[in-house]
C-alpha positions in Angstrom: 9.8 5.7 -9.0 7.6 7.3 -11.6 7.8 7.1 -15.2 8.8 10.7 -16.7 6.3 10.8 -19.4 3.4 10.0 -16.6 4.3 12.7 -14.4 1.3 15.6 -14.1 1.8 18.7 -15.1 3.4 21.0 -12.5 -0.2 23.0 -12.1 -3.2 21.8 -11.9 -6.0 23.9 -13.4 -9.4 23.3 -13.2 -13.0 25.2 -14.2 -15.6 25.3 -11.7 -18.5 27.8 -13.1 -16.3 29.6 -15.6 -13.8 30.3 -12.5 -10.4 29.3 -13.1 -8.6 27.3 -9.9 -5.5 26.7 -10.0 -2.4 25.0 -7.7 0.8 23.1 -7.9 1.0 19.5 -8.1 1.2 17.4 -4.5 4.6 16.0 -4.8 5.3 16.3 -1.1 7.5 12.8 -0.8 6.1 10.9 2.6 8.9 9.1 4.4 9.7 8.2 7.8 11.8 12.0 8.3 8.6 13.5 7.8 8.1 13.2 11.3 11.3 14.1 11.8 10.3 17.7 13.5 7.1 17.3 15.6 6.1 20.4 17.5 5.8 20.0 21.0 7.0 22.0 24.4 8.8 18.3 25.4 11.6 18.5 23.0 12.8 15.3 24.6 10.1 13.0 23.8 10.0 14.8 19.9 12.8 13.0 18.9 11.2 10.6 16.3 11.8 8.5 14.3 13.3 6.7 18.2 10.5 8.1 19.9 8.0 6.1 18.6 7.7 2.4 18.0 8.3 1.2 14.5 4.9 0.1 14.2 3.7 3.5 15.3 6.2 5.6 12.4 4.7 2.5 9.8 1.0 3.7 11.3 1.7 6.9 10.6 3.1 5.7 6.9 0.2 4.1 6.2 -1.7 7.1 7.8 -0.3 9.4 5.5 0.0 8.0 2.3 -3.8 7.7 2.1 -4.3 10.9 2.9 -2.1 12.5 0.3 -4.6 10.5 -2.5 -7.9 11.2 -0.8 -9.7 14.3 -1.4 -9.8 17.4 1.3 -11.0 17.6 4.6 -9.7 13.5 4.9 -9.1 12.2 8.2 -6.8 8.7 8.1 -6.3 6.0 10.9 -4.2 3.5 10.9 -3.4 0.4 13.4 -0.8 -2.9 12.3 0.1 -1.1 9.3 -3.9 -1.3 7.7 
């Protein structure tokens, strides 16, 4: 949950060497449904979360949440929920 008074602006603006850069706030919801559409030629194997063991799904969630709040070009690895 988020307090309404703590929400960042919809558009983030930065100035770098006199150039203004803008981007939308990252308000992506990270939950198990995010992994429900896996692109694969093997369509039967892509039925998540039932296809993945629950621990693997937990690891994906932990890694994705960590990546959401890191700088660009980051890579995450999660095993056993850590």
